[in-house]
Phi, psi and omega in degrees: 000152183291136179149198182208157174259144186252227199275163185290335181282005181242163174243140185235356184221141180232140179231140169211193185293343183269346181141213189228137175240133178245135177242119192205178175263124181284186183298338177266011181061036177255133177302123189220172177215158176209167187218149171215138177284336187241335188087000179292150185302326183263019188241025184258133179204158181260077179114197183299152178273137357275150178201169177297151182289333183221141175225155179290140177293319185260031178302125176086357181274336183083004181290146177226170176075023180273145175274186187257030185232076177281149174228146186234145171236135185246130175253107188297322186298328183245359184060026180269146173241144177238122185243137178229141179222136178279178180277153182276001176081006181274347179270170185287162178301145181084356182237017184271124191253155163261128181256131186226155177210142177244138177209165180247128178292142182247153182295339179270008178095355181278173172233121177269096183290132184264307179200172180217167180194168178222147178214147180247114182269353183233028183303321182292341185272093185276341176277173182297318181291145179086350178277166176305130178297145181302130180059040182293136173276117180277141172255139183223143176207159175242125182281179187291344177265000175095003179276142185265133179244142177219149170208161178205163179281150171248167190247151172266343177059022177076017183267135179298136176083007181262133179299136187274120166056049172294159182252116173272144183215168173196161178230135182295150176261005174235127183295143175056037180221142174238015180300156184301331182270004185265014185236142180288159177294146180277132178301159184299332181262007182083171177229114183231156175295156178070012175072012179271078187265071174208179182255018176208177183180214187281159177291142183229006182100353173053048181273349178056038176240155183238132173262127185268068182247005175290132175205159177218134175221151181279146169283157176281148180295140174222255177259165179295142358285154187254356187266093188220147175219159167259144174224151175236135177194175183285150165261199186278359183257148178294129174079012182236134174228152182236162173264133183239150182237134177244122188241350186228012172068017178262345181055035179282135181296333180292332184269353184273354172291137185290130175289156179070223180260106181292150176286125176262124181258110183271088182269170185284121187288320174070040181293350185272008185058031183272002178071031184260343182299325184292347175274355180277064185282153174227144181216144185217156176209153180246131183275184188293338181261006175095005179279141177267131176242127185228140178228143178207169177261120189271189186295338178267007181068022173266162176270119181250145183234143175219153177231134177243136181287165180294347177258021175075015180268137178283118185266315186199143171227130176203167177279120179279330179202124171235154186204161175293341179262134179290152176258150185237344182206145182214151175209142182239142180216173188228139167246111185277169192241081180230351183245156173057027177073011179287129190253354184232146172280159176228138178260141181232135176236128173248143185212150177241134180261177185292346176276354182086016177265147184246133180228160175217144179229157176226155179202161173290162181292353180256018183303137183241341184207170181301331182291343180280353183264134181255132176286126185232351188198144171209150175220102187266049182288335181076011182223005179290151176235289181253150179227148178214125175268154167299151182299313180197156170224172177253126179302143007264023179298142177292151179266110184286151174221153173232149179211153177271145181204110175054044176082010178229161178254131180241150182242143174203184176212162176253139183280128177252350186281154176244003178278167183292146178286156177289164179215145174244014182294128176075022183282164171248141182237129177227157178258146175224114004290163186288350177272354179289147006267018184283335183249353180199151177261000176235120184199180181251140166262118183265117183254126174228154176090012176275193178202157172077016179285138188243147170238101181250025179299330176299338181254017179061031179246359175083195183235174174301135177234168185232156174226154173251125182243165174229118183055038175081001184239158176299149180214168181243003181293320180230121179256150177264120181265351178175154176232129179248112178279121182263308179215173176298351181239358184217149177200162175248135177249115178276122186236158176224126178279131180246091182298154356272146175254162182302147179299333178292342180068026182109235352293151185263150177267151171248126177241131173250139183233119177283158180297346175273006176093347180283146186218167174216137180240124174262108183288144175050051185284324181202162179220168177235117187284143174283160178293163180230137179240131177254320181200152175237127184282155180259122178298337177238077189297340185291333183270350176073012180229134175274121185209172176203141181267140171294135183220154180291133179258066181268188183296332179277341183252013184299334179253018175268132179218150167266115191254129176245148175249128185243135177251127180184206182207178181061037178283149181233146175220102181265012178099152180057233180263004184272074185229176169302134183216179180250150166222153184244130189241145173237105184065032179087353181261127181299141174272113181280001179267356174239116181239152179259115182282313181216152171233124187224176170060049174214160178245121181292146178149181183277346184285158178292146179191192180230158171216155178247129180247124180262118189257144165249121181248117185290147174289349177274359180296149176275123181293149177153197181143177002282142176257152180284133173261125183238129174272130186233126177273163175302339178287349185091355178283147186228162171219134188233156173230134176215065177207141180301144355270009186272054174229178190226132174252143175252122180258129173240115179261127185235128176261156177226147175258121183254339176208134356278145174220168180301125183091347178220079181100346179232141177249151180294140176256110185301324184282340182213081187297341180274359180226087178295165190231163181203158174274355176140167177200174182230003181207147172245133183229154179189191180222180177212157178212145172227150180218155355285162175254088184231034179064019179271349183200168175213166175220108189253006177077009177284181190308317187259354180241005180280164177289146180241156180237141173235128181239118181242124178279157186298336179275007178095351179290147183246140178287125176263109184275006176306126183305335181272355183240294180044067179203162176279139179220155180295155183300332180292343178292328187275150180292323181197180185288336176298330182285353178291341188267140177250135182284140175266347183057032175206164187238287182216103003279170177227159178210157181214124181279126180196127178247111187276148166284170177300137179158181178254137185221151170247121180251133174215153180229155175219146181257162181222146180233173186287342181264032173286168176302150179239159177281173182297335179271005178091356179278163182289146173274338183087008180296146185237170182281198184293145174285136176225152178218260176286335175200178181300133177064010179234120179292157174280113181265127182227157172239123175257123182213100176243001180267137178287150176300148177266121181255130179229121177272127183263318183217133357291162181283139183291141171067030180221175164274147183231125174280181184300319182294333182259005184243343181233141346280177171288123181234136176210160179238154176231123183241115177249007180275076188244359181242178179281128175232195182296337179268006181103207182294148176059043176228015184219151176177174180278348175102138178295131185252314183205153178230146178230143183236137177237128177232127182223155176204177178247123183050056187293337185264352181284159179272357181288128176270184181055038175258109187244162179265120181256138178070202180233010180277116183271005186298328182260005181269157182248138182262147169277127189236132177237130176230121185057247181246026180235129180230138178197168175280141170299148181284332180221162176305123184224027178087187183278129179242105181271130181252144180200176176221172175272191183293337180259007183288167178230108355284158178288129176239012173219144189226143181256003177237156183278115173225133185274336182225130179229144175239125188236140174235135175238120184278171178274183184297344179288345178220070191286152169234223174283328172225156176208170178264161181287162169281107184302148179256139183300129175089357182260153180257142183230152176245132179233136173225142177232134177238141177223147175244148171256186188289349184291311006255130167268149186248126177240148183219158175285346178279140182265074177239160186289319184215136182257338188067223175292148185299332183284354180267009182289129176233163178300136179292151186292334181213125008264029174103024176083181183272102184233156172205159177248128177278124188216116178237009181266135180275129177289171177239127181249136176223139178259161180285174185295330182298335178267318187298323187278354179294163183296140175257007184252120181293348180263355183224110182256121175276155182271137173225153176255349179208152178238126176239119182247094180212171179169203183233160173214130181239145181203164179283341181248131175237078183210140177293344173294325180229071190287165171269134190234132177234138185235134182233140176217129180236129181248128169279101187297320183289323181273341182072024181234152179259154174296132180299121186288342183272323184256336184055037181238296186266153171262089187223019182249128180262335182272113181296327180292336180260012186257005181278127174264138189241139166244124182231117184199173179256004183271173187271346183244159178215155178199133176259128181277088182254015183299331183266003181300138185270072177288144180260132183301123177089350180284156177266145183224147173242127180249132178230143183210137174209174181214170174192179174249178184296337178280354180088013180285131176207167178212118185237022176295138179063020176270152001281160179280128184242002180285173177289188189301115176220131182294315181229124181251109179304134181094349176212077186279319185232333191072186179206175180296330178280325180227079182301153177292320180241132174223107189234155184230138180203160169252147182256132176239119181289323183238134180291149179293148178268129180246127179217153179266120183277319179228000000 
């Protein structure tokens, strides 16, 4: 992992029964940690799996200004770790902190952080000298009573007269705590080893270099007092450091002088500013009997070793390793003797030389000379820099080490065990199940005949485990999911294949690793064979080419496949779709347009056999070939063929529509350029092409290989070309999408007879070839290639519009008299939505384009009323003419004058956007625009015609004639004489005869009559059946509650008064209702009501009903109305007059 290992006075790796934790600086130089249960290169993570490989040590604390040199102390009894990191030197003098954190290691690899803290050991030293040296490596330890000790180097900063690299230290006043409040206050003069408690001192040469020889380790418990540590630090002389002993937990400077003869550490002084002092590393460990073992790099760049007895006596000092090459880093560790009957501790020293090579030696705790050290390890990478051993392990557990190499951190271990290493020599290997790996990618390798396999679980060291290697190195092709130790000579290795694996299938190595770290690797132990292909059959053997056509994978073709049969061996079936399959390659690159849906009919195993592959070939595939056919196992291993005839061609058959197309049967539609338009056609024609043409396929126009056409209407309906149907039907009518296509029974060229109704349609065609999918009996499925229309994958969109727009005049009403309210403004509609669109019928068209209006009359400017238009000859009629913004009547008959406007006119009578329905109003001269209608004259008759064109252009008119020709040739239809109306605003006058007038007007008094005569007169300014004079009569039999039937005027059988009015409509001056046959009942009471109006609806009912005596015209009640009739009379009917005689 990216990062680095730092100084020898620090520890960077911890080991216990759960695995290994490394504390280091990551690639960003941030104090970090990671964990591995095994120490394998691919097994590092920061906590439970899955998790990030590396995490920050001080995550979540908010601490800043930390350097990249963390050190850790491990307390085995509680699984606690204590981490300390110095300041990066970027803060001001007197403010440089030691940052600490305590956490508990977890069995899942996590760290449960308990608390954190910071402390400043050089706060009184405000000048540069005496402060924490920049990027100082802090040493940390926990003594046997649980108190935490820390120390670090201070700096001279190159100042003359400044003591060089004094060691500041402190001890927590709370056991097992590194919290900020757990540390004593620093004396005003500071607290340094050797009693030099000030911020200045002796001259040292002012080299501004730091030697990282400060360290602290706990003494082993013996007699009271038990709180004791060893410390190493500088004395007042340049290049000299001493070992100090603390025995009573008072941290008194007077007691820190070493009793007896102190150990003098002759480190490299480095007065030349050559940067060599930092290589003068020191590392120490205490053995099981309390002896201190210390190693450092001396002034000659050799590794020197010393041992101090538990009673503070110096026992021996000697060179542990000297060489012609200087050493740059050293670390010492311990393997204690408590398991498997091992009775002695062993000391281990790891060292890095100036060439970047790493070495390790071991010796008994009683070593006296260099000859007592045994060479046990080397790593000649030439790039190692710093090394760090774990403080201690218990034999036979391996002693882990970490080292830096080219910007990365590497892990390894030293063997402490004395038992025999495992062996795989002469083993037998079997698979379980025995069909693996052909039937599964997860299985067991059964190993028998080995030796030396260990079970050390009683000592929390685990059992023999296994790894799979490739060429001696870790790999990811096959992972080991577990190892089951059966006997000292046999075990099962549970493996999982992680595709893709190399086509060579290995061969893979098997490595067994005992819990003491010793291992054995059996090279090329087993392999996994790639598939083998001998031949691929051709579904169409007669053409001699293996090919397949791209086909639509719609709902009807979901079970259509192009099926190939492959002959070969080493086939695999791991279940479901994870089987041996085919892939198609172009220049080694897989074709994603050919997919294998299913692979069937084969038996997995190493023996020769066959399989059938069902292919889906996309219509988006690029035609061509030959393409490589590759057999692919679930392992990712492949076998390929690229030689005739065992190669593969992809056929893409494409149809084209040549008629109708834009410029040939279709015209551009300005409003919708993607949908050209036509007034109609009766045939669709086109061609087809397929490629490549290498004799691998044909298209002969027969039933299953002919070109097909699909016609879709805008409302979603599909054309059913079945000869017995030939109609549009909803998509739900068809069984599937394949049924949407109609056969043309031709190939190239092809044609299809079809005459469309008005509407919007999408036309597409598809071609078919002989190498289409086939059914199980070998017959064609009829599947086709890509749909094409105006272009590839785009249907030809067309608009058919041969119907003229429908013009309807709303106001004035045709064939009537029109009052002012019904005559202004002129209103008409134009409807071009006459074809099928997305909304169904009558929702499509080319769009209304322009409208023209014609208004004519006879003598329109004269004051003479009763001027009507006779016949249909317009020669004597006068036109209303508008030019620009001026409108008037022609003075004499001058032919037809059609008025219109442009797109900006008022009102607009021409349009630049597509609208299927328009409603237009043209006002009179009282509200002029660019054109207007005349102010109609009372009593005169007018003729109106409207013509409209659509975008085709089809011509529509308000006249009901069969054919108009050019729009300007429109004339009034012969029957009923065109669109005419009479403008009428004069109220007629209605009068009844004396027989009605003299009847009673009082509903409480009914006069007797023997006969009823209903007649009178009506006068009006218009005498025309177009605008007739209308008189209405209603008679109620009050006693029977029934009205006289208005249609027969005989029976009283109508109960609805609103439906009881009898009407006379004529243009003459007199009126009469024939009620002579009315079935009046003798003695019954009757109510008679009468009113009038004209065809234009003019009436006047003020002061109605009229109750005066006989008056021909009563001012204020000219006509009455249905609500207020002019006459309302009451009478009794007597069939026989009474007989009068004189008796006396």
